Jmol script that loads the backbone (N, CA, C; Angstrom):
load data "model"
ATOM      1  N   MET A   1      -3.369  -8.004 -23.290  1.00  0.00           N
ATOM      2  CA  MET A   1      -3.708  -7.020 -22.299  1.00  0.00           C
ATOM      3  C   MET A   1      -4.082  -5.701 -22.971  1.00  0.00           C
ATOM      4  N   ALA A   2      -4.966  -5.781 -23.913  1.00  0.00           N
ATOM      5  CA  ALA A   2      -5.400  -4.585 -24.633  1.00  0.00           C
ATOM      6  C   ALA A   2      -6.008  -3.555 -23.705  1.00  0.00           C
ATOM      7  N   ILE A   3      -6.644  -3.996 -22.635  1.00  0.00           N
ATOM      8  CA  ILE A   3      -7.263  -3.032 -21.718  1.00  0.00           C
ATOM      9  C   ILE A   3      -6.221  -2.140 -21.057  1.00  0.00           C
ATOM     10  N   CYS A   4      -5.012  -2.635 -20.833  1.00  0.00           N
ATOM     11  CA  CYS A   4      -3.943  -1.821 -20.235  1.00  0.00           C
ATOM     12  C   CYS A   4      -3.489  -0.714 -21.177  1.00  0.00           C
ATOM     13  N   ASN A   5      -3.664  -0.912 -22.472  1.00  0.00           N
ATOM     14  CA  ASN A   5      -3.282   0.092 -23.458  1.00  0.00           C
ATOM     15  C   ASN A   5      -4.450   1.004 -23.833  1.00  0.00           C
ATOM     16  N   ASP A   6      -5.619   0.722 -23.272  1.00  0.00           N
ATOM     17  CA  ASP A   6      -6.779   1.567 -23.510  1.00  0.00           C
ATOM     18  C   ASP A   6      -6.493   2.962 -22.976  1.00  0.00           C
ATOM     19  N   GLU A   7      -7.044   3.970 -23.630  1.00  0.00           N
ATOM     20  CA  GLU A   7      -6.790   5.369 -23.270  1.00  0.00           C
ATOM     21  C   GLU A   7      -7.087   5.644 -21.789  1.00  0.00           C
ATOM     22  N   GLU A   8      -8.109   5.007 -21.259  1.00  0.00           N
ATOM     23  CA  GLU A   8      -8.501   5.220 -19.856  1.00  0.00           C
ATOM     24  C   GLU A   8      -7.457   4.696 -18.869  1.00  0.00           C
ATOM     25  N   TYR A   9      -6.732   3.644 -19.252  1.00  0.00           N
ATOM     26  CA  TYR A   9      -5.816   2.981 -18.321  1.00  0.00           C
ATOM     27  C   TYR A   9      -4.342   3.117 -18.680  1.00  0.00           C
ATOM     28  N   ALA A  10      -4.019   3.627 -19.842  1.00  0.00           N
ATOM     29  CA  ALA A  10      -2.638   3.626 -20.333  1.00  0.00           C
ATOM     30  C   ALA A  10      -1.670   4.380 -19.432  1.00  0.00           C
ATOM     31  N   SER A  11      -2.125   5.415 -18.776  1.00  0.00           N
ATOM     32  CA  SER A  11      -1.219   6.212 -17.951  1.00  0.00           C
ATOM     33  C   SER A  11      -1.206   5.775 -16.486  1.00  0.00           C
ATOM     34  N   LEU A  12      -1.931   4.715 -16.164  1.00  0.00           N
ATOM     35  CA  LEU A  12      -2.038   4.269 -14.772  1.00  0.00           C
ATOM     36  C   LEU A  12      -1.097   3.112 -14.468  1.00  0.00           C
ATOM     37  N   PRO A  13      -0.616   3.030 -13.236  1.00  0.00           N
ATOM     38  CA  PRO A  13       0.155   1.853 -12.835  1.00  0.00           C
ATOM     39  C   PRO A  13      -0.781   0.653 -12.703  1.00  0.00           C
ATOM     40  N   ARG A  14      -0.225  -0.535 -12.760  1.00  0.00           N
ATOM     41  CA  ARG A  14      -1.052  -1.741 -12.754  1.00  0.00           C
ATOM     42  C   ARG A  14      -1.905  -1.866 -11.493  1.00  0.00           C
ATOM     43  N   SER A  15      -1.420  -1.366 -10.360  1.00  0.00           N
ATOM     44  CA  SER A  15      -2.198  -1.446  -9.121  1.00  0.00           C
ATOM     45  C   SER A  15      -3.512  -0.673  -9.255  1.00  0.00           C
ATOM     46  N   GLN A  16      -3.468   0.481  -9.906  1.00  0.00           N
ATOM     47  CA  GLN A  16      -4.683   1.275 -10.094  1.00  0.00           C
ATOM     48  C   GLN A  16      -5.586   0.677 -11.163  1.00  0.00           C
ATOM     49  N   ILE A  17      -4.985   0.047 -12.164  1.00  0.00           N
ATOM     50  CA  ILE A  17      -5.794  -0.606 -13.200  1.00  0.00           C
ATOM     51  C   ILE A  17      -6.608  -1.735 -12.574  1.00  0.00           C
ATOM     52  N   VAL A  18      -5.942  -2.566 -11.785  1.00  0.00           N
ATOM     53  CA  VAL A  18      -6.629  -3.682 -11.124  1.00  0.00           C
ATOM     54  C   VAL A  18      -7.737  -3.157 -10.225  1.00  0.00           C
ATOM     55  N   GLN A  19      -7.459  -2.121  -9.445  1.00  0.00           N
ATOM     56  CA  GLN A  19      -8.452  -1.561  -8.527  1.00  0.00           C
ATOM     57  C   GLN A  19      -9.649  -0.984  -9.270  1.00  0.00           C
ATOM     58  N   ARG A  20      -9.406  -0.226 -10.326  1.00  0.00           N
ATOM     59  CA  ARG A  20     -10.524   0.372 -11.078  1.00  0.00           C
ATOM     60  C   ARG A  20     -11.383  -0.672 -11.758  1.00  0.00           C
ATOM     61  N   LEU A  21     -10.744  -1.708 -12.301  1.00  0.00           N
ATOM     62  CA  LEU A  21     -11.518  -2.776 -12.929  1.00  0.00           C
ATOM     63  C   LEU A  21     -12.332  -3.530 -11.887  1.00  0.00           C
ATOM     64  N   THR A  22     -11.742  -3.777 -10.721  1.00  0.00           N
ATOM     65  CA  THR A  22     -12.451  -4.464  -9.643  1.00  0.00           C
ATOM     66  C   THR A  22     -13.651  -3.640  -9.186  1.00  0.00           C
ATOM     67  N   ASP A  23     -13.480  -2.323  -9.103  1.00  0.00           N
ATOM     68  CA  ASP A  23     -14.594  -1.445  -8.729  1.00  0.00           C
ATOM     69  C   ASP A  23     -15.745  -1.537  -9.729  1.00  0.00           C
ATOM     70  N   LYS A  24     -15.410  -1.842 -10.984  1.00  0.00           N
ATOM     71  CA  LYS A  24     -16.442  -1.991 -12.016  1.00  0.00           C
ATOM     72  C   LYS A  24     -17.003  -3.416 -12.080  1.00  0.00           C
ATOM     73  N   GLY A  25     -16.478  -4.290 -11.208  1.00  0.00           N
ATOM     74  CA  GLY A  25     -16.938  -5.676 -11.192  1.00  0.00           C
ATOM     75  C   GLY A  25     -16.231  -6.556 -12.206  1.00  0.00           C
ATOM     76  N   ILE A  26     -15.082  -6.119 -12.681  1.00  0.00           N
ATOM     77  CA  ILE A  26     -14.315  -6.873 -13.681  1.00  0.00           C
ATOM     78  C   ILE A  26     -13.027  -7.370 -13.034  1.00  0.00           C
ATOM     79  N   TYR A  27     -12.799  -8.681 -13.105  1.00  0.00           N
ATOM     80  CA  TYR A  27     -11.540  -9.232 -12.587  1.00  0.00           C
ATOM     81  C   TYR A  27     -10.829  -9.947 -13.723  1.00  0.00           C
ATOM     82  N   LEU A  28      -9.696  -9.407 -14.142  1.00  0.00           N
ATOM     83  CA  LEU A  28      -8.912 -10.031 -15.210  1.00  0.00           C
ATOM     84  C   LEU A  28      -7.758 -10.841 -14.649  1.00  0.00           C
ATOM     85  N   ALA A  29      -7.053 -10.255 -13.676  1.00  0.00           N
ATOM     86  CA  ALA A  29      -5.872 -10.902 -13.117  1.00  0.00           C
ATOM     87  C   ALA A  29      -5.484 -10.184 -11.834  1.00  0.00           C
ATOM     88  N   SER A  30      -4.673 -10.855 -11.036  1.00  0.00           N
ATOM     89  CA  SER A  30      -4.132 -10.182  -9.860  1.00  0.00           C
ATOM     90  C   SER A  30      -3.094  -9.167 -10.319  1.00  0.00           C
ATOM     91  N   GLU A  31      -2.695  -8.302  -9.398  1.00  0.00           N
ATOM     92  CA  GLU A  31      -1.687  -7.293  -9.736  1.00  0.00           C
ATOM     93  C   GLU A  31      -0.370  -7.954 -10.155  1.00  0.00           C
ATOM     94  N   SER A  32       0.025  -9.003  -9.446  1.00  0.00           N
ATOM     95  CA  SER A  32       1.291  -9.671  -9.784  1.00  0.00           C
ATOM     96  C   SER A  32       1.202 -10.399 -11.126  1.00  0.00           C
ATOM     97  N   ALA A  33       0.054 -10.996 -11.420  1.00  0.00           N
ATOM     98  CA  ALA A  33      -0.115 -11.659 -12.719  1.00  0.00           C
ATOM     99  C   ALA A  33      -0.100 -10.633 -13.848  1.00  0.00           C
ATOM    100  N   MET A  34      -0.728  -9.478 -13.611  1.00  0.00           N
ATOM    101  CA  MET A  34      -0.720  -8.428 -14.617  1.00  0.00           C
ATOM    102  C   MET A  34       0.703  -7.931 -14.861  1.00  0.00           C
ATOM    103  N   TYR A  35       1.492  -7.821 -13.793  1.00  0.00           N
ATOM    104  CA  TYR A  35       2.894  -7.415 -13.932  1.00  0.00           C
ATOM    105  C   TYR A  35       3.641  -8.403 -14.816  1.00  0.00           C
ATOM    106  N   ARG A  36       3.453  -9.707 -14.568  1.00  0.00           N
ATOM    107  CA  ARG A  36       4.169 -10.721 -15.359  1.00  0.00           C
ATOM    108  C   ARG A  36       3.777 -10.658 -16.831  1.00  0.00           C
ATOM    109  N   VAL A  37       2.492 -10.464 -17.099  1.00  0.00           N
ATOM    110  CA  VAL A  37       2.026 -10.373 -18.492  1.00  0.00           C
ATOM    111  C   VAL A  37       2.592  -9.128 -19.158  1.00  0.00           C
ATOM    112  N   LEU A  38       2.517  -7.981 -18.475  1.00  0.00           N
ATOM    113  CA  LEU A  38       3.047  -6.747 -19.049  1.00  0.00           C
ATOM    114  C   LEU A  38       4.556  -6.833 -19.248  1.00  0.00           C
ATOM    115  N   LYS A  39       5.251  -7.475 -18.329  1.00  0.00           N
ATOM    116  CA  LYS A  39       6.695  -7.642 -18.468  1.00  0.00           C
ATOM    117  C   LYS A  39       7.016  -8.530 -19.665  1.00  0.00           C
ATOM    118  N   ALA A  40       6.228  -9.575 -19.867  1.00  0.00           N
ATOM    119  CA  ALA A  40       6.460 -10.501 -20.979  1.00  0.00           C
ATOM    120  C   ALA A  40       6.322  -9.809 -22.335  1.00  0.00           C
ATOM    121  N   ILE A  41       5.468  -8.791 -22.405  1.00  0.00           N
ATOM    122  CA  ILE A  41       5.302  -8.064 -23.670  1.00  0.00           C
ATOM    123  C   ILE A  41       5.992  -6.699 -23.621  1.00  0.00           C
ATOM    124  N   ASN A  42       6.893  -6.543 -22.656  1.00  0.00           N
ATOM    125  CA  ASN A  42       7.740  -5.350 -22.501  1.00  0.00           C
ATOM    126  C   ASN A  42       6.915  -4.063 -22.365  1.00  0.00           C
ATOM    127  N   GLN A  43       5.867  -4.126 -21.542  1.00  0.00           N
ATOM    128  CA  GLN A  43       5.038  -2.949 -21.301  1.00  0.00           C
ATOM    129  C   GLN A  43       4.838  -2.711 -19.813  1.00  0.00           C
ATOM    130  N   GLN A  44       5.765  -3.159 -18.997  1.00  0.00           N
ATOM    131  CA  GLN A  44       5.595  -3.012 -17.555  1.00  0.00           C
ATOM    132  C   GLN A  44       5.852  -1.589 -17.082  1.00  0.00           C
ATOM    133  N   HIS A  45       6.375  -0.731 -17.956  1.00  0.00           N
ATOM    134  CA  HIS A  45       6.677   0.635 -17.561  1.00  0.00           C
ATOM    135  C   HIS A  45       5.694   1.591 -18.214  1.00  0.00           C
ATOM    136  N   HIS A  46       6.175   2.568 -18.910  1.00  0.00           N
ATOM    137  CA  HIS A  46       5.369   3.642 -19.490  1.00  0.00           C
ATOM    138  C   HIS A  46       4.603   3.127 -20.708  1.00  0.00           C
ATOM    139  N   ARG A  47       3.255   3.136 -20.635  1.00  0.00           N
ATOM    140  CA  ARG A  47       2.430   2.659 -21.748  1.00  0.00           C
ATOM    141  C   ARG A  47       1.691   3.781 -22.439  1.00  0.00           C
ATOM    142  N   ASP A  48       1.695   4.965 -21.870  1.00  0.00           N
ATOM    143  CA  ASP A  48       0.971   6.099 -22.443  1.00  0.00           C
ATOM    144  C   ASP A  48       1.656   6.553 -23.730  1.00  0.00           C
ATOM    145  N   LYS A  49       0.932   7.260 -24.569  1.00  0.00           N
ATOM    146  CA  LYS A  49       1.491   7.724 -25.838  1.00  0.00           C
ATOM    147  C   LYS A  49       2.562   8.788 -25.651  1.00  0.00           C
ATOM    148  N   SER A  50       2.440   9.569 -24.585  1.00  0.00           N
ATOM    149  CA  SER A  50       3.438  10.611 -24.357  1.00  0.00           C
ATOM    150  C   SER A  50       4.733   9.989 -23.865  1.00  0.00           C
ATOM    151  N   LYS A  51       5.809  10.658 -24.115  1.00  0.00           N
ATOM    152  CA  LYS A  51       7.125  10.183 -23.693  1.00  0.00           C
ATOM    153  C   LYS A  51       7.540  10.881 -22.410  1.00  0.00           C
ATOM    154  N   ALA A  52       8.288  10.188 -21.607  1.00  0.00           N
ATOM    155  CA  ALA A  52       8.835  10.801 -20.400  1.00  0.00           C
ATOM    156  C   ALA A  52       9.862  11.842 -20.817  1.00  0.00           C
ATOM    157  N   PRO A  53       9.953  12.969 -20.106  1.00  0.00           N
ATOM    158  CA  PRO A  53      10.925  14.001 -20.492  1.00  0.00           C
ATOM    159  C   PRO A  53      12.354  13.484 -20.388  1.00  0.00           C
ATOM    160  N   GLN A  54      13.170  13.864 -21.354  1.00  0.00           N
ATOM    161  CA  GLN A  54      14.564  13.432 -21.374  1.00  0.00           C
ATOM    162  C   GLN A  54      15.458  14.652 -21.560  1.00  0.00           C
ATOM    163  N   ALA A  55      16.584  14.644 -20.882  1.00  0.00           N
ATOM    164  CA  ALA A  55      17.558  15.732 -21.028  1.00  0.00           C
ATOM    165  C   ALA A  55      18.292  15.571 -22.354  1.00  0.00           C
ATOM    166  N   ALA A  56      18.586  16.691 -23.008  1.00  0.00           N
ATOM    167  CA  ALA A  56      19.285  16.653 -24.293  1.00  0.00           C
ATOM    168  C   ALA A  56      20.759  16.310 -24.113  1.00  0.00           C
ATOM    169  N   CYS A  57      21.325  16.684 -22.974  1.00  0.00           N
ATOM    170  CA  CYS A  57      22.724  16.377 -22.726  1.00  0.00           C
ATOM    171  C   CYS A  57      22.964  16.311 -21.221  1.00  0.00           C
ATOM    172  N   VAL A  58      24.132  15.884 -20.837  1.00  0.00           N
ATOM    173  CA  VAL A  58      24.478  15.750 -19.423  1.00  0.00           C
ATOM    174  C   VAL A  58      24.398  17.094 -18.719  1.00  0.00           C
ATOM    175  N   TYR A  59      24.866  18.161 -19.378  1.00  0.00           N
ATOM    176  CA  TYR A  59      24.864  19.481 -18.762  1.00  0.00           C
ATOM    177  C   TYR A  59      23.437  19.977 -18.479  1.00  0.00           C
ATOM    178  N   GLN A  60      22.525  19.676 -19.391  1.00  0.00           N
ATOM    179  CA  GLN A  60      21.128  20.058 -19.191  1.00  0.00           C
ATOM    180  C   GLN A  60      20.557  19.330 -17.982  1.00  0.00           C
ATOM    181  N   LEU A  61      20.883  18.075 -17.830  1.00  0.00           N
ATOM    182  CA  LEU A  61      20.415  17.297 -16.692  1.00  0.00           C
ATOM    183  C   LEU A  61      20.931  17.891 -15.390  1.00  0.00           C
ATOM    184  N   GLN A  62      22.180  18.314 -15.372  1.00  0.00           N
ATOM    185  CA  GLN A  62      22.746  18.918 -14.169  1.00  0.00           C
ATOM    186  C   GLN A  62      22.063  20.245 -13.864  1.00  0.00           C
ATOM    187  N   CYS A  63      21.743  21.014 -14.880  1.00  0.00           N
ATOM    188  CA  CYS A  63      21.060  22.283 -14.679  1.00  0.00           C
ATOM    189  C   CYS A  63      19.653  22.068 -14.135  1.00  0.00           C
ATOM    190  N   LEU A  64      18.983  21.033 -14.594  1.00  0.00           N
ATOM    191  CA  LEU A  64      17.636  20.764 -14.137  1.00  0.00           C
ATOM    192  C   LEU A  64      17.605  20.314 -12.697  1.00  0.00           C
ATOM    193  N   SER A  65      18.655  19.672 -12.228  1.00  0.00           N
ATOM    194  CA  SER A  65      18.657  19.142 -10.876  1.00  0.00           C
ATOM    195  C   SER A  65      19.100  20.156  -9.837  1.00  0.00           C
ATOM    196  N   ILE A  66      19.572  21.328 -10.265  1.00  0.00           N
ATOM    197  CA  ILE A  66      20.037  22.343  -9.318  1.00  0.00           C
ATOM    198  C   ILE A  66      18.873  23.111  -8.751  1.00  0.00           C
TER     199      ILE A  66
END
end "model"
wireframe off; spacefill off
backbone 0.3
color backbone group
């Protein structure tokens, strides 16, 4: 699933990847099949190069949620 890791699609959820490819006339897999493939290679979540923000400690997390 190299196309899912492509810069254009890496930050998108699989539903949007399938839709954008379909709009271009490309059909690789259904959304559920794409989910199974991405899950099998442990990429069903965040595929973009950037990391999701993480709290440094529990207290920081509590401060952010206030």
